[in-house]
Biopython code that builds the backbone (N, CA, C, O; Angstrom):
import numpy as np
from Bio.PDB.StructureBuilder import StructureBuilder

atoms = [
    (1, "UNK", "N", (138.672, 18.978, 16.327)),
    (1, "UNK", "CA", (138.485, 20.344, 15.842)),
    (1, "UNK", "C", (138.091, 20.118, 14.327)),
    (1, "UNK", "O", (138.772, 19.369, 13.626)),
    (2, "UNK", "N", (137.008, 20.760, 13.846)),
    (2, "UNK", "CA", (136.559, 20.670, 12.463)),
    (2, "UNK", "C", (136.944, 22.036, 11.720)),
    (2, "UNK", "O", (136.841, 23.115, 12.302)),
    (3, "UNK", "N", (137.348, 21.936, 10.533)),
    (3, "UNK", "CA", (137.490, 23.045, 9.743)),
    (3, "UNK", "C", (136.292, 23.644, 9.055)),
    (3, "UNK", "O", (135.402, 22.871, 8.701)),
    (4, "UNK", "N", (136.160, 25.029, 8.809)),
    (4, "UNK", "CA", (134.905, 25.421, 8.139)),
    (4, "UNK", "C", (134.959, 25.054, 6.798)),
    (4, "UNK", "O", (136.043, 24.961, 6.221)),
    (5, "UNK", "N", (133.786, 24.814, 6.186)),
    (5, "UNK", "CA", (133.514, 24.478, 4.882)),
    (5, "UNK", "C", (133.981, 25.758, 3.845)),
    (5, "UNK", "O", (133.779, 26.937, 4.136)),
    (6, "UNK", "N", (134.494, 25.408, 2.867)),
    (6, "UNK", "CA", (135.102, 26.515, 1.812)),
    (6, "UNK", "C", (134.117, 26.503, 0.565)),
    (6, "UNK", "O", (133.610, 25.485, 0.094)),
    (7, "UNK", "N", (133.955, 27.621, 0.172)),
    (7, "UNK", "CA", (133.368, 27.854, -1.028)),
    (7, "UNK", "C", (133.865, 29.011, -1.795)),
    (7, "UNK", "O", (134.545, 29.838, -1.187)),
    (8, "UNK", "N", (133.604, 29.191, -3.118)),
    (8, "UNK", "CA", (134.189, 30.302, -4.124)),
    (8, "UNK", "C", (133.440, 31.574, -3.704)),
    (8, "UNK", "O", (132.215, 31.626, -3.596)),
    (9, "UNK", "N", (134.243, 32.549, -3.487)),
    (9, "UNK", "CA", (133.766, 33.848, -3.230)),
    (9, "UNK", "C", (133.132, 34.355, -4.592)),
    (9, "UNK", "O", (133.741, 34.207, -5.652)),
    (10, "UNK", "N", (131.908, 34.948, -4.526)),
    (10, "UNK", "CA", (131.205, 35.430, -5.695)),
    (10, "UNK", "C", (131.920, 36.593, -6.315)),
    (10, "UNK", "O", (131.684, 36.903, -7.483)),
    (11, "UNK", "N", (132.842, 37.292, -5.532)),
    (11, "UNK", "CA", (133.618, 38.488, -6.232)),
    (11, "UNK", "C", (134.865, 38.123, -6.829)),
    (11, "UNK", "O", (135.182, 38.490, -7.961)),
    (12, "UNK", "N", (135.657, 37.330, -6.015)),
    (12, "UNK", "CA", (137.128, 37.142, -6.618)),
    (12, "UNK", "C", (137.309, 35.577, -6.981)),
    (12, "UNK", "O", (138.336, 35.162, -7.517)),
    (13, "UNK", "N", (136.253, 34.771, -6.651)),
    (13, "UNK", "CA", (136.290, 33.427, -7.086)),
    (13, "UNK", "C", (137.335, 32.581, -6.217)),
    (13, "UNK", "O", (137.590, 31.429, -6.567)),
    (14, "UNK", "N", (137.885, 33.087, -5.194)),
    (14, "UNK", "CA", (138.851, 32.409, -4.349)),
    (14, "UNK", "C", (138.133, 31.314, -3.362)),
    (14, "UNK", "O", (137.023, 31.624, -2.930)),
    (15, "UNK", "N", (138.596, 30.278, -3.045)),
    (15, "UNK", "CA", (138.023, 29.447, -2.118)),
    (15, "UNK", "C", (138.193, 30.009, -0.714)),
    (15, "UNK", "O", (139.310, 30.203, -0.235)),
    (16, "UNK", "N", (137.026, 30.273, -0.045)),
    (16, "UNK", "CA", (136.955, 31.055, 1.118)),
    (16, "UNK", "C", (136.107, 30.289, 2.099)),
    (16, "UNK", "O", (135.056, 29.711, 1.823)),
    (17, "UNK", "N", (136.701, 30.354, 3.301)),
    (17, "UNK", "CA", (135.848, 29.639, 4.580)),
    (17, "UNK", "C", (134.478, 30.389, 4.697)),
    (17, "UNK", "O", (134.339, 31.592, 4.473)),
    (18, "UNK", "N", (133.529, 29.567, 5.060)),
    (18, "UNK", "CA", (132.197, 30.047, 5.357)),
    (18, "UNK", "C", (131.974, 29.792, 6.749)),
    (18, "UNK", "O", (132.026, 28.629, 7.150)),
    (19, "UNK", "N", (131.703, 30.853, 7.632)),
    (19, "UNK", "CA", (131.593, 30.866, 9.055)),
    (19, "UNK", "C", (130.199, 31.560, 9.313)),
    (19, "UNK", "O", (129.944, 32.713, 8.965)),
    (20, "UNK", "N", (129.354, 30.736, 9.948)),
    (20, "UNK", "CA", (128.057, 31.273, 10.506)),
    (20, "UNK", "C", (127.114, 31.719, 9.161)),
    (20, "UNK", "O", (126.139, 32.461, 9.279)),
    (21, "UNK", "N", (127.498, 31.229, 8.048)),
    (21, "UNK", "CA", (126.577, 31.589, 7.023)),
    (21, "UNK", "C", (127.121, 32.656, 6.214)),
    (21, "UNK", "O", (126.472, 33.031, 5.237)),
    (22, "UNK", "N", (128.286, 33.220, 6.510)),
    (22, "UNK", "CA", (128.898, 34.275, 5.790)),
    (22, "UNK", "C", (130.319, 34.068, 5.254)),
    (22, "UNK", "O", (131.042, 33.286, 5.872)),
    (23, "UNK", "N", (130.762, 34.648, 4.237)),
    (23, "UNK", "CA", (132.137, 34.425, 3.870)),
    (23, "UNK", "C", (133.127, 34.924, 4.978)),
    (23, "UNK", "O", (132.780, 35.822, 5.746)),
    (24, "UNK", "N", (134.170, 34.428, 5.045)),
    (24, "UNK", "CA", (135.268, 35.097, 5.921)),
    (24, "UNK", "C", (135.816, 36.198, 5.404)),
    (24, "UNK", "O", (135.836, 36.344, 4.182)),
    (25, "UNK", "N", (136.321, 37.101, 6.218)),
    (25, "UNK", "CA", (137.063, 38.271, 5.821)),
    (25, "UNK", "C", (138.318, 37.774, 5.031)),
    (25, "UNK", "O", (139.021, 36.861, 5.464)),
    (26, "UNK", "N", (138.590, 38.486, 3.726)),
    (26, "UNK", "CA", (139.646, 37.946, 3.035)),
    (26, "UNK", "C", (140.147, 39.113, 2.171)),
    (26, "UNK", "O", (139.445, 40.089, 1.910)),
    (27, "UNK", "N", (141.419, 38.944, 1.741)),
    (27, "UNK", "CA", (142.070, 39.917, 0.859)),
    (27, "UNK", "C", (141.690, 39.452, -0.552)),
    (27, "UNK", "O", (141.365, 38.295, -0.819)),
    (28, "UNK", "N", (141.762, 40.488, -1.453)),
    (28, "UNK", "CA", (141.527, 39.931, -2.970)),
    (28, "UNK", "C", (142.827, 39.452, -3.404)),
    (28, "UNK", "O", (143.873, 39.782, -2.846)),
    (29, "UNK", "N", (142.745, 38.543, -4.566)),
    (29, "UNK", "CA", (143.993, 37.860, -4.977)),
    (29, "UNK", "C", (145.025, 38.897, -5.531)),
    (29, "UNK", "O", (144.640, 40.014, -5.877)),
    (30, "UNK", "N", (146.234, 38.552, -5.608)),
    (30, "UNK", "CA", (147.041, 39.436, -6.210)),
    (30, "UNK", "C", (148.036, 40.101, -5.213)),
    (30, "UNK", "O", (147.838, 39.979, -4.004)),
    (31, "UNK", "N", (149.080, 40.787, -5.680)),
    (31, "UNK", "CA", (149.966, 41.451, -4.680)),
    (31, "UNK", "C", (149.687, 42.725, -4.292)),
    (31, "UNK", "O", (149.239, 43.465, -5.168)),
    (32, "UNK", "N", (149.855, 43.210, -3.087)),
    (32, "UNK", "CA", (149.698, 44.484, -2.618)),
    (32, "UNK", "C", (150.768, 45.331, -2.531)),
    (32, "UNK", "O", (151.862, 44.855, -2.230)),
    (33, "UNK", "N", (150.644, 46.550, -2.750)),
    (33, "UNK", "CA", (151.849, 47.520, -2.561)),
    (33, "UNK", "C", (151.894, 47.984, -1.074)),
    (33, "UNK", "O", (150.875, 48.164, -0.408)),
    (34, "UNK", "N", (153.007, 48.140, -0.669)),
    (34, "UNK", "CA", (153.283, 48.506, 0.681)),
    (34, "UNK", "C", (152.503, 47.634, 1.764)),
    (34, "UNK", "O", (152.307, 46.474, 1.400)),
    (35, "UNK", "N", (152.080, 47.931, 2.874)),
    (35, "UNK", "CA", (151.421, 47.173, 3.945)),
    (35, "UNK", "C", (149.913, 47.567, 4.268)),
    (35, "UNK", "O", (149.384, 47.508, 5.378)),
    (36, "UNK", "N", (149.313, 47.992, 3.045)),
    (36, "UNK", "CA", (147.932, 48.324, 3.130)),
    (36, "UNK", "C", (147.209, 47.022, 3.254)),
    (36, "UNK", "O", (147.579, 45.973, 2.727)),
    (37, "UNK", "N", (146.119, 47.182, 4.014)),
    (37, "UNK", "CA", (144.919, 45.958, 4.280)),
    (37, "UNK", "C", (143.822, 46.254, 3.492)),
    (37, "UNK", "O", (143.205, 47.272, 3.807)),
    (38, "UNK", "N", (143.419, 45.600, 2.524)),
    (38, "UNK", "CA", (142.267, 45.655, 1.739)),
    (38, "UNK", "C", (141.395, 44.399, 1.723)),
    (38, "UNK", "O", (141.805, 43.293, 1.369)),
    (39, "UNK", "N", (140.162, 44.669, 2.137)),
    (39, "UNK", "CA", (139.289, 43.365, 2.114)),
    (39, "UNK", "C", (138.704, 43.299, 0.786)),
    (39, "UNK", "O", (138.474, 44.344, 0.177)),
    (40, "UNK", "N", (138.440, 42.144, 0.276)),
    (40, "UNK", "CA", (137.507, 41.881, -0.897)),
    (40, "UNK", "C", (136.172, 42.334, -0.694)),
    (40, "UNK", "O", (135.648, 42.197, 0.411)),
    (41, "UNK", "N", (135.553, 42.874, -1.674)),
    (41, "UNK", "CA", (134.005, 43.262, -1.443)),
    (41, "UNK", "C", (133.156, 42.160, -1.152)),
    (41, "UNK", "O", (132.043, 42.347, -0.662)),
    (42, "UNK", "N", (133.652, 40.863, -1.450)),
    (42, "UNK", "CA", (132.726, 39.588, -1.148)),
    (42, "UNK", "C", (133.058, 39.224, 0.379)),
    (42, "UNK", "O", (132.455, 38.250, 0.827)),
    (43, "UNK", "N", (133.900, 39.860, 1.181)),
    (43, "UNK", "CA", (134.062, 39.420, 2.519)),
    (43, "UNK", "C", (132.780, 39.822, 3.398)),
    (43, "UNK", "O", (132.124, 40.849, 3.228)),
    (44, "UNK", "N", (132.572, 38.988, 4.220)),
    (44, "UNK", "CA", (131.467, 39.037, 5.049)),
    (44, "UNK", "C", (130.097, 39.021, 4.508)),
    (44, "UNK", "O", (129.133, 39.210, 5.250)),
    (45, "UNK", "N", (129.956, 38.782, 3.121)),
    (45, "UNK", "CA", (128.812, 38.594, 2.440)),
    (45, "UNK", "C", (128.126, 37.403, 2.678)),
    (45, "UNK", "O", (128.819, 36.407, 2.884)),
    (46, "UNK", "N", (126.773, 37.279, 2.694)),
    (46, "UNK", "CA", (126.033, 36.097, 3.187)),
    (46, "UNK", "C", (126.294, 35.152, 2.061)),
    (46, "UNK", "O", (126.349, 35.556, 0.900)),
    (47, "UNK", "N", (126.472, 33.766, 2.423)),
    (47, "UNK", "CA", (126.897, 32.776, 1.607)),
    (47, "UNK", "C", (125.540, 31.985, 1.136)),
    (47, "UNK", "O", (124.830, 31.580, 2.057)),
    (48, "UNK", "N", (125.183, 31.768, 0.020)),
    (48, "UNK", "CA", (123.914, 31.057, -0.315)),
    (48, "UNK", "C", (123.970, 29.604, 0.063)),
    (48, "UNK", "O", (125.049, 29.017, -0.021)),
    (49, "UNK", "N", (122.942, 29.009, 0.452)),
    (49, "UNK", "CA", (122.938, 27.566, 0.816)),
    (49, "UNK", "C", (123.188, 26.797, -0.223)),
    (49, "UNK", "O", (122.767, 27.105, -1.338)),
    (50, "UNK", "N", (123.856, 25.767, -0.019)),
    (50, "UNK", "CA", (124.182, 24.757, -1.115)),
    (50, "UNK", "C", (123.185, 23.819, -1.662)),
    (50, "UNK", "O", (123.145, 23.564, -2.865)),
    (51, "UNK", "N", (122.399, 23.311, -0.820)),
    (51, "UNK", "CA", (121.181, 22.490, -1.181)),
    (51, "UNK", "C", (120.077, 22.976, -0.329)),
    (51, "UNK", "O", (120.233, 23.780, 0.590)),
    (52, "UNK", "N", (118.810, 22.379, -0.724)),
    (52, "UNK", "CA", (117.651, 22.592, -0.148)),
    (52, "UNK", "C", (117.597, 21.690, 1.250)),
    (52, "UNK", "O", (118.293, 20.683, 1.379)),
    (53, "UNK", "N", (116.839, 22.087, 2.112)),
    (53, "UNK", "CA", (116.830, 21.230, 3.388)),
    (53, "UNK", "C", (116.130, 20.094, 3.164)),
    (53, "UNK", "O", (115.131, 20.149, 2.447)),
    (54, "UNK", "N", (116.525, 18.935, 3.718)),
    (54, "UNK", "CA", (115.833, 17.580, 3.495)),
    (54, "UNK", "C", (114.299, 17.696, 4.107)),
    (54, "UNK", "O", (113.944, 18.418, 5.039)),
    (55, "UNK", "N", (113.561, 16.867, 3.397)),
    (55, "UNK", "CA", (112.059, 16.979, 3.818)),
    (55, "UNK", "C", (111.859, 15.878, 4.977)),
    (55, "UNK", "O", (112.413, 14.779, 4.996)),
    (56, "UNK", "N", (111.112, 16.296, 5.777)),
    (56, "UNK", "CA", (110.858, 15.503, 6.997)),
    (56, "UNK", "C", (109.943, 14.367, 6.684)),
    (56, "UNK", "O", (110.147, 13.263, 7.187)),
    (57, "UNK", "N", (108.863, 14.606, 5.811)),
    (57, "UNK", "CA", (107.874, 13.412, 5.358)),
    (57, "UNK", "C", (107.926, 13.389, 3.907)),
    (57, "UNK", "O", (108.276, 14.369, 3.250)),
    (58, "UNK", "N", (107.569, 12.243, 3.387)),
    (58, "UNK", "CA", (107.555, 12.021, 2.061)),
    (58, "UNK", "C", (106.380, 12.728, 1.327)),
    (58, "UNK", "O", (105.448, 13.084, 2.049)),
    (59, "UNK", "N", (106.291, 12.978, 0.017)),
    (59, "UNK", "CA", (105.110, 13.446, -0.476)),
    (59, "UNK", "C", (103.822, 12.871, -0.343)),
    (59, "UNK", "O", (102.791, 13.536, -0.448)),
    (60, "UNK", "N", (103.853, 11.573, -0.099)),
    (60, "UNK", "CA", (102.452, 10.889, 0.020)),
    (60, "UNK", "C", (102.297, 10.722, 1.427)),
    (60, "UNK", "O", (101.311, 10.071, 1.774)),
    (61, "UNK", "N", (103.181, 11.240, 2.468)),
    (61, "UNK", "CA", (103.007, 10.961, 3.936)),
    (61, "UNK", "C", (102.866, 12.222, 4.633)),
    (61, "UNK", "O", (103.867, 12.775, 5.088)),
    (62, "UNK", "N", (101.603, 12.770, 4.769)),
    (62, "UNK", "CA", (101.403, 13.955, 5.526)),
    (62, "UNK", "C", (101.806, 13.714, 7.033)),
    (62, "UNK", "O", (101.827, 12.589, 7.532)),
    (63, "UNK", "N", (102.146, 14.952, 7.758)),
    (63, "UNK", "CA", (102.382, 14.685, 9.217)),
    (63, "UNK", "C", (100.937, 14.257, 9.943)),
    (63, "UNK", "O", (99.853, 14.669, 9.530)),
    (64, "UNK", "N", (101.058, 13.553, 10.848)),
    (64, "UNK", "CA", (99.967, 13.167, 11.863)),
    (64, "UNK", "C", (99.268, 14.571, 12.433)),
    (64, "UNK", "O", (99.990, 15.342, 13.066)),
    (65, "UNK", "N", (98.231, 14.818, 12.269)),
    (65, "UNK", "CA", (97.823, 16.083, 13.045)),
    (65, "UNK", "C", (97.421, 15.769, 14.535)),
    (65, "UNK", "O", (96.932, 14.700, 14.901)),
    (66, "UNK", "N", (97.698, 16.869, 15.357)),
    (66, "UNK", "CA", (97.507, 16.799, 16.700)),
    (66, "UNK", "C", (98.536, 16.253, 17.366)),
    (66, "UNK", "O", (99.508, 15.792, 16.767)),
    (67, "UNK", "N", (98.417, 16.248, 18.803)),
    (67, "UNK", "CA", (99.553, 15.811, 19.637)),
    (67, "UNK", "C", (99.442, 14.261, 19.793)),
    (67, "UNK", "O", (98.385, 13.649, 19.944)),
    (68, "UNK", "N", (100.728, 13.704, 19.732)),
    (68, "UNK", "CA", (100.753, 12.222, 19.863)),
    (68, "UNK", "C", (100.598, 11.788, 21.380)),
    (68, "UNK", "O", (101.057, 12.507, 22.267)),
    (69, "UNK", "N", (99.945, 10.601, 21.665)),
    (69, "UNK", "CA", (100.164, 10.105, 23.159)),
    (69, "UNK", "C", (101.459, 9.947, 23.701)),
    (69, "UNK", "O", (102.372, 9.615, 22.945)),
    (70, "UNK", "N", (101.668, 10.137, 24.895)),
    (70, "UNK", "CA", (102.951, 9.968, 25.556)),
    (70, "UNK", "C", (103.194, 8.542, 25.825)),
    (70, "UNK", "O", (104.278, 8.039, 25.527)),
    (71, "UNK", "N", (102.190, 7.819, 26.407)),
    (71, "UNK", "CA", (102.365, 6.416, 26.846)),
    (71, "UNK", "C", (101.493, 5.366, 26.114)),
    (71, "UNK", "O", (101.575, 4.176, 26.416)),
]
sb = StructureBuilder()
sb.init_structure("model")
sb.init_model(0)
sb.init_chain("A")
sb.init_seg("    ")
for serial, (resi, resn, name, xyz) in enumerate(atoms, 1):
    if name == "N":
        sb.init_residue(resn, " ", resi, " ")
    sb.init_atom(name, np.array(xyz, "f"), 0.0, 1.0, " ", f" {name:<3s}", serial, name[0])
structure = sb.get_structure()
């Protein structure tokens, strides 16, 4: 079992799990009065990508055009 990656919420800056490209639902930091449930405005917001996708081909190596032979 692997845990979800965690990143800082853009609203409350807490470390929050990122599930399916979105920040998980969470409460804002600090104490709450009574038993009210309040979600941070950053909950369920789309999480930005950390890095760019790796390139499949180098700058000087363009992909081979057309279909490759099978045998």
